[in-house]
C-alpha positions in Angstrom: 0.0 -0.1 0.0 1.4 3.4 -0.8 -0.2 6.5 0.7 0.7 10.2 -0.1 2.3 11.8 2.8 -0.8 14.0 3.6 -2.9 10.7 4.0 -0.5 8.9 6.4 -1.5 10.8 9.5 -5.2 10.2 8.7 -4.5 6.4 8.1 -2.5 6.0 11.4 -5.2 7.9 13.3 -7.9 5.5 11.9 -5.7 2.5 12.9 -5.4 3.9 16.5 -9.0 4.3 16.8 -9.8 0.8 15.5 -7.3 -0.6 18.1 -8.8 1.4 20.9 -12.3 0.2 19.9 -11.1 -3.4 19.9 -9.6 -3.0 23.3 -12.7 -1.4 24.7 -14.7 -4.2 23.3 -12.5 -6.9 25.0 -12.7 -5.0 28.3 -16.4 -4.8 28.1 -16.7 -8.5 27.3 -14.5 -9.5 30.2 -16.4 -7.1 32.7 -20.0 -8.1 31.6 -19.4 -11.7 30.8 -18.5 -12.7 34.3 -16.9 -15.9 32.9 -13.9 -14.7 30.8 -10.7 -13.3 31.9 -8.7 -10.7 30.0 -6.2 -13.2 28.5 -9.0 -15.6 27.5 -10.8 -12.8 25.8 -7.8 -11.9 23.7 -7.5 -15.5 22.4 -11.1 -15.3 21.0 -11.5 -14.8 17.2 -13.4 -11.7 16.0 -16.3 -13.9 15.3 -16.3 -15.4 18.6 -16.1 -12.0 20.3 -19.1 -10.8 18.2 -21.0 -13.9 19.3 -20.3 -13.3 22.9 -21.3 -9.6 22.6 -24.6 -10.6 20.9 -25.3 -13.2 23.6 -24.6 -10.7 26.4 -26.9 -8.1 24.8 -29.7 -10.6 24.6 -29.1 -11.7 28.2 -29.3 -8.1 29.4 -32.5 -7.4 27.3 -34.0 -10.5 28.7 -33.2 -9.5 32.3 -34.6 -6.0 31.6 -37.9 -7.4 30.2 -37.5 -6.4 26.8 -38.7 -8.8 24.1 -36.1 -10.7 22.2 -36.3 -10.8 18.4 -36.5 -14.2 17.1 -34.2 -15.3 14.3 -34.7 -18.3 12.2 
């Protein structure tokens, strides 16, 4: 990949933001899951993380009394 100098800073900033978002997602997963520790969460694939997050959201919604959408 070749970026002109004026686009490098923007690219690096986007990369930093993506990394920070990933770390925040891992931390949230560990805090709210109550079953994973930090190292275990880092060993999950992106797909597994998304599945855990979706399951946790469903759990929270069920506890709060919100109706869960059925997916077939």
